[in-house]
Steps between C-alpha positions, in 0.01 A plus 500: 500500500601181676264195496416358822449115473239392723518172697168373353640510148803305604301227654279483205798440269640247721176315510478514117861362488420229730193416322673489168776288664240264635335472171821438324583232767155352463539492128845337522366264751199411277741467203734284699217290628355461148848397367552267788162344437578480121835359568366237741227410258763471228715285735203277569434464130863419442485251788191334346665490156814353662298239688317411184812485289656298776210261501524476118868441526445237747247335281730526207787361694278215603410451141863527402596239763235273360619564137856441611402179660314398188796609285740294721263204463484557125884540479534177695255326260686665196826381644370157552351496157820632332695236690257230382504643147880504502517140617241398238683703236820313596316171466353597166842612375639165605213315336550712190866415487418126534226527245731676249762219557240249451377664181854523371560143580166392325586725206855347472343150542238579234760632264728203570203249429415704187862479376517128577169435340598696178837321493331160523248592231765608257703184558197289440436693186859440384453125543178516300679698235778240490245222466266649242753719313254792513563836643137547610528368862802722564328794348192438704700450824694840440181684437328353814799596707508862368128536578542373845794738576297790349221428753750483789677827388806453728799736415747234599347262242531744204832351377311167472242663277760661284676162460172334410437762225843434347465120511146518364619713194776245447265199511237669279768586243571132448311340203351165619344255258121515497427132528118538453545675164768253380278208600220650293731539203614139532135384508440702188800338332389153593166574333672621183704183476186322392421763239849569352570286187801278468742499212426144413148385377307430838144394480372862528696621197424187311118578546572854373689359201202287413256802500346617168740699286238777445537603854869540458451719200298755701794603702712784336846396389805690601760585231751223476864569393630369169735250663225360724258476209759298296554286805132437553447419127772248521355339804157489342639332187683258714189431706306445195750257359503299828129518560417394143605130531339481844148578376478857378399639848728805581406474865673171560849662469596854596834667489556750787797718601633406849762732637587299812641151442355367825149538365563251217555236765146556647239268371151649468373260767740631741367858495248419789794387717702810415221727597429317824880496590515873428206564720667288769798722470295814532321342811834418661615849429179645662541273813876603521397868495233436765767334725760767423733251321605745230791290363258207432252736348770651273614163375137382426420834317819480295413145401134614400633781302743270308218255443280766354779633279587143371169335454226763443428709200651836568292673218171412682338771710443259803863401495613858505274587795624191677869604436435853619330378824794260586768765414327750715484259790863389486670837603239558779529153655824583687569535859584846630657537831296693750728724705508452870373794727848534666438869596175417668640213704805706614265785594276266695810350673617856595146594626473180707834560662369856612750708315 
């Protein structure tokens, strides 16, 4: 059966539809309004944030400008200081160069003065050695020069030190007469001259001959060869024959063996003068040694040795000691040439020339 739509129902639906549309429009409007309000609020917030950040940026820019100005001022000061430092560094470099040149010149002058001083000292020592005949002044001068060079410690002066070492070894290797010990030996020999017996009857031996015979028997006798015993017996018999007519005293005449003919010409009273002349010979030899006149000393010593051999009793102990002393002095009392330090002088000349 067909449905008949009534007009009231249609109007009700249209009203509902309109109402729904209105509600929808209202809802959309509210939503749009809320979104617009939220968007506007967001924009305001953003604007405030932007303003704040702009203000911060402006403050930072102001601070940056201030810092830039300070940096510029600091850079200007730094540039000025660097410029001043460079100028001072240039001045210091120039002064250092001048100071180094001055030090080098002073060092060269000091080395030259040292070389000249050492050369003069060695030449003075050479003169003293030539005057005295002793190598001690030259050795002392070379040692002092080596010590001074060792304290300076300059490489350019090392050749001089090596030359000094060579010359010092050469000078030390030369045997030079020890004048002091030779003088002592000559003094001892002069003392023994008074004690050594002569071959002739001097007053000293005459006093010994007049001594009691019991004293002579105490000394042990050495074995005498047969020939000497026969000769002594013959001499004793001759002495008794000669002494008998004189008065029976065996001490008034004595037969003695004399090997040197010169001793027979010496009277007993001349023994004193012989001893004094021999001591004068020894004194002259001592003075000649002290004055480095070795030829004169040799002649006096040879004469003294010949006098002892000719006039003194060789069998006596004192005479043997005297002869040994004189014969030990003779070979030592000779002049030995002290070598010149030519290597040292040449090295000093080279160092003074700056090579």
